[in-house]
C-alpha positions as CSV (number, residue, x, y, z in Angstrom):
1,X,-30.5,39.8,-22.3
2,X,-27.4,42.1,-22.0
3,X,-29.2,44.8,-19.8
4,X,-26.4,46.9,-18.6
5,X,-26.5,49.8,-21.1
6,X,-30.4,49.9,-21.0
7,X,-30.4,49.5,-17.2
8,X,-27.8,52.4,-16.8
9,X,-30.1,54.7,-18.8
10,X,-33.0,53.6,-16.9
11,X,-31.5,54.0,-13.5
12,X,-30.1,57.5,-14.6
13,X,-33.7,58.6,-15.5
14,X,-35.1,57.6,-12.2
15,X,-32.0,59.6,-10.7
16,X,-32.8,62.7,-12.6
17,X,-36.5,62.5,-11.5
18,X,-35.4,62.5,-7.9
19,X,-32.8,65.1,-8.2
20,X,-34.9,67.7,-10.3
21,X,-37.9,67.3,-8.1
22,X,-35.9,67.5,-5.1
23,X,-34.3,70.7,-6.3
24,X,-37.8,72.2,-6.9
25,X,-38.8,71.2,-3.3
26,X,-35.6,72.8,-2.0
27,X,-36.8,76.3,-3.4
28,X,-39.5,76.2,-0.7
29,X,-36.9,76.6,2.0
30,X,-37.6,80.0,3.8
31,X,-40.6,80.5,1.4
32,X,-43.2,78.0,2.9
33,X,-46.5,79.3,4.4
34,X,-45.1,78.8,8.1
35,X,-42.2,77.4,9.8
36,X,-43.4,73.9,10.4
37,X,-44.1,73.4,6.6
38,X,-40.8,74.9,5.8
39,X,-39.1,72.2,7.7
40,X,-41.4,69.4,6.4
41,X,-40.7,70.4,2.8
42,X,-37.0,70.5,3.4
43,X,-37.2,67.2,4.9
44,X,-39.1,65.8,1.9
45,X,-36.5,67.5,-0.5
46,X,-33.7,65.8,1.4
47,X,-35.5,62.4,0.7
48,X,-35.4,62.9,-2.9
49,X,-31.8,64.0,-2.8
50,X,-30.8,61.0,-1.0
51,X,-32.7,58.8,-3.3
52,X,-31.1,60.6,-6.3
53,X,-27.6,60.1,-4.8
54,X,-28.2,56.3,-4.4
55,X,-29.5,56.0,-7.9
56,X,-26.7,58.1,-9.5
57,X,-24.2,56.0,-7.6
58,X,-25.6,52.6,-8.9
59,X,-26.0,54.2,-12.4
60,X,-22.3,55.0,-12.3
61,X,-21.3,51.4,-11.5
62,X,-23.6,50.1,-14.2
63,X,-21.9,52.5,-16.7
64,X,-18.3,51.8,-15.7
65,X,-16.9,54.7,-17.4
66,X,-15.2,56.3,-14.4
67,X,-18.0,58.8,-13.7
68,X,-19.1,59.2,-10.1
69,X,-22.6,60.4,-8.7
70,X,-21.2,64.1,-8.8
71,X,-20.2,63.9,-12.3
72,X,-23.6,62.5,-13.4
73,X,-25.6,65.0,-11.5
74,X,-23.4,68.1,-12.2
75,X,-21.6,67.7,-15.4
76,X,-24.2,66.9,-18.0
77,X,-26.1,69.3,-20.3
78,X,-29.7,69.9,-20.2
79,X,-30.4,67.6,-23.1
80,X,-28.6,64.8,-21.4
81,X,-31.1,64.7,-18.6
82,X,-33.8,62.1,-18.8
83,X,-36.1,63.4,-16.0
84,X,-40.0,63.3,-16.7
85,X,-41.3,66.9,-17.6
86,X,-43.7,67.0,-14.5
87,X,-40.5,67.2,-12.3
88,X,-38.9,70.3,-13.8
89,X,-41.9,72.4,-13.9
90,X,-41.5,75.7,-11.8
91,X,-42.5,75.4,-8.2
92,X,-45.3,77.9,-8.7
93,X,-47.5,78.8,-5.8
94,X,-48.1,76.5,-2.8
95,X,-51.3,75.0,-4.4
96,X,-49.2,73.9,-7.5
97,X,-46.5,72.4,-5.7
98,X,-49.0,70.5,-3.4
99,X,-50.9,69.3,-6.5
100,X,-47.7,68.1,-8.2
101,X,-46.4,66.5,-5.1
102,X,-49.7,64.6,-4.4
103,X,-49.8,63.3,-8.1
104,X,-46.1,62.3,-8.0
105,X,-46.3,60.6,-4.5
106,X,-49.5,58.7,-5.7
107,X,-47.5,57.3,-8.5
108,X,-44.4,56.6,-6.6
109,X,-46.4,54.2,-4.2
110,X,-47.2,51.5,-6.8
111,X,-44.2,52.1,-8.8
112,X,-41.8,51.5,-6.0
113,X,-43.7,48.5,-4.6
114,X,-43.0,46.9,-8.0
115,X,-39.5,48.1,-8.2
116,X,-38.8,46.3,-4.9
117,X,-39.2,43.1,-6.9
118,X,-36.6,44.1,-9.7
119,X,-34.1,41.6,-10.8
120,X,-31.5,44.1,-10.1
121,X,-30.9,43.7,-6.3
122,X,-29.4,47.1,-5.8
123,X,-32.4,48.8,-7.6
124,X,-34.7,46.7,-5.5
125,X,-33.0,47.8,-2.3
126,X,-33.2,51.5,-3.2
127,X,-36.8,51.1,-3.9
128,X,-37.4,49.5,-0.5
129,X,-35.8,52.4,1.2
130,X,-37.7,55.0,-1.0
131,X,-41.0,53.2,-0.5
132,X,-40.9,53.9,3.3
133,X,-40.3,57.6,2.6
134,X,-43.0,57.7,0.0
135,X,-45.7,56.4,2.2
136,X,-45.1,59.4,4.5
137,X,-44.8,61.8,1.5
138,X,-48.2,60.5,0.2
139,X,-49.9,60.9,3.6
140,X,-48.8,64.6,4.0
141,X,-49.4,65.7,0.4
142,X,-52.9,64.1,0.5
143,X,-53.6,65.8,3.8
144,X,-52.7,69.1,2.1
145,X,-55.1,68.4,-0.8
146,X,-57.9,67.8,1.5
147,X,-57.1,70.8,3.5
148,X,-56.8,73.2,0.5
149,X,-59.6,71.7,-1.4
150,X,-62.2,71.7,1.2
151,X,-60.9,74.9,2.7
152,X,-61.6,78.5,1.7
153,X,-63.0,79.5,-1.8
154,X,-59.6,80.9,-2.6
155,X,-57.6,77.7,-1.6
156,X,-60.2,75.5,-3.5
157,X,-59.9,77.8,-6.6
158,X,-56.1,77.8,-6.7
159,X,-55.7,74.0,-6.2
160,X,-58.3,73.2,-8.8
161,X,-56.5,75.7,-11.1
162,X,-53.1,73.8,-10.4
163,X,-54.6,70.3,-11.0
164,X,-56.0,71.5,-14.3
165,X,-52.6,72.9,-15.3
166,X,-50.6,69.9,-14.5
167,X,-52.8,66.9,-15.3
168,X,-51.6,66.7,-18.8
169,X,-48.0,66.1,-17.6
170,X,-49.1,63.0,-15.6
171,X,-49.7,60.8,-18.6
172,X,-45.9,60.6,-19.1
173,X,-45.7,58.8,-15.8
174,X,-47.3,55.8,-17.5
175,X,-45.3,55.7,-20.8
176,X,-42.4,53.5,-21.5
177,X,-40.2,53.4,-24.5
178,X,-38.9,50.4,-26.3
179,X,-35.9,50.0,-24.2
180,X,-37.8,50.3,-20.9
181,X,-40.3,47.8,-22.2
182,X,-37.5,45.3,-22.7
183,X,-36.4,45.8,-19.1
184,X,-40.0,45.3,-18.0
185,X,-40.2,41.9,-20.0
186,X,-36.8,40.9,-18.4
187,X,-38.1,41.7,-14.8
188,X,-35.8,44.7,-14.2
189,X,-38.5,47.4,-14.2
190,X,-42.2,47.9,-13.3
191,X,-44.8,48.0,-16.1
192,X,-45.7,51.7,-16.1
193,X,-49.1,51.5,-18.1
194,X,-50.3,48.8,-15.8
195,X,-49.8,51.2,-12.9
196,X,-52.5,53.7,-14.0
197,X,-55.4,52.0,-12.2
198,X,-53.6,51.6,-8.9
199,X,-52.5,55.4,-9.2
200,X,-56.1,56.6,-9.9
201,X,-57.4,54.6,-6.9
202,X,-55.0,56.7,-4.9
203,X,-55.9,60.1,-6.6
204,X,-59.6,60.2,-7.6
205,X,-61.3,59.4,-4.3
206,X,-59.1,62.1,-2.7
207,X,-60.0,64.7,-5.3
208,X,-63.7,63.9,-4.6
209,X,-63.4,64.2,-0.9
210,X,-61.6,67.6,-1.3
211,X,-64.6,68.7,-3.4
212,X,-62.3,68.9,-6.5
213,X,-63.1,68.1,-10.0
214,X,-60.9,65.4,-11.9
215,X,-59.5,67.2,-14.8
216,X,-60.2,65.8,-18.3
217,X,-57.6,63.8,-20.3
218,X,-57.8,66.5,-22.9
219,X,-54.1,67.0,-23.6
220,X,-50.7,65.4,-22.7
221,X,-46.9,66.1,-23.3
222,X,-43.9,63.9,-23.3
223,X,-40.4,63.8,-24.3
224,X,-38.4,64.0,-21.0
225,X,-36.9,60.5,-21.3
226,X,-35.7,61.5,-24.7
227,X,-34.1,64.6,-23.5
228,X,-36.6,67.1,-24.9
229,X,-37.5,69.5,-21.9
230,X,-39.1,72.6,-21.1
231,X,-37.1,75.9,-20.9
232,X,-37.5,75.6,-17.2
233,X,-35.0,72.8,-16.8
234,X,-32.0,74.9,-18.2
235,X,-32.6,77.7,-15.5
236,X,-32.8,75.0,-12.8
237,X,-29.6,73.4,-13.8
238,X,-27.8,76.8,-14.2
239,X,-28.3,77.2,-10.3
240,X,-27.9,73.5,-9.3
241,X,-24.6,73.1,-11.2
242,X,-23.1,76.5,-10.7
243,X,-20.6,75.7,-8.1
244,X,-19.3,72.4,-9.5
245,X,-19.0,74.1,-13.0
246,X,-17.2,77.2,-11.4
247,X,-14.9,75.3,-9.4
248,X,-14.2,71.9,-11.1
249,X,-13.4,69.1,-8.8
250,X,-14.4,70.9,-5.8
251,X,-14.9,68.8,-2.8
252,X,-16.3,69.6,0.7
């Protein structure tokens, strides 16, 4: 199997996931409920940005077209991004960001565990580094779900509403297109549909302990990997890419 083009697009999608979610987390800088959480969210955001940088660098090598990590991150248009839709949703209130982070963190644990066995040694190495961070991310987002869900009536109401609003976006985490399925068969990528049971084992008991109701699987959306995004991504990119587009080739 000549995997380079498909592996490039696959790696690029993972990089976009990390960059876009990292940018959303950055929006909490100076806006978190208290100083300690402000610093904690900033550190989690930096973890995702560092992950994005490693993945973009590897994607640039796989592409072999002379683009570097900055070009891939800052000089593509909205429809060229391949991040999953759950990553680009606005940060919302603290309950919404907590719910999203918990659901994504719970997915990242089994996903990265399997990606560590990728036939691509560079991807496997990146996954190994990211897995250590993701274990911490999951612990802290789980603790916040428990704290808010089993807290005051208001915190419980807001968190339940957040899970209800975001649940339909989680189904895209477990979908794989034809190209990704070929990478799975060749040993380069984890089998996304097969991860659902492990994800639910990390999510559902925590919801119950937090006195929250598991939302019903009544609706779902997808299209992020194909470049079909919500209107929110364009606004995010206009801020993220402004400096590089206003001053092309700028370097620190």
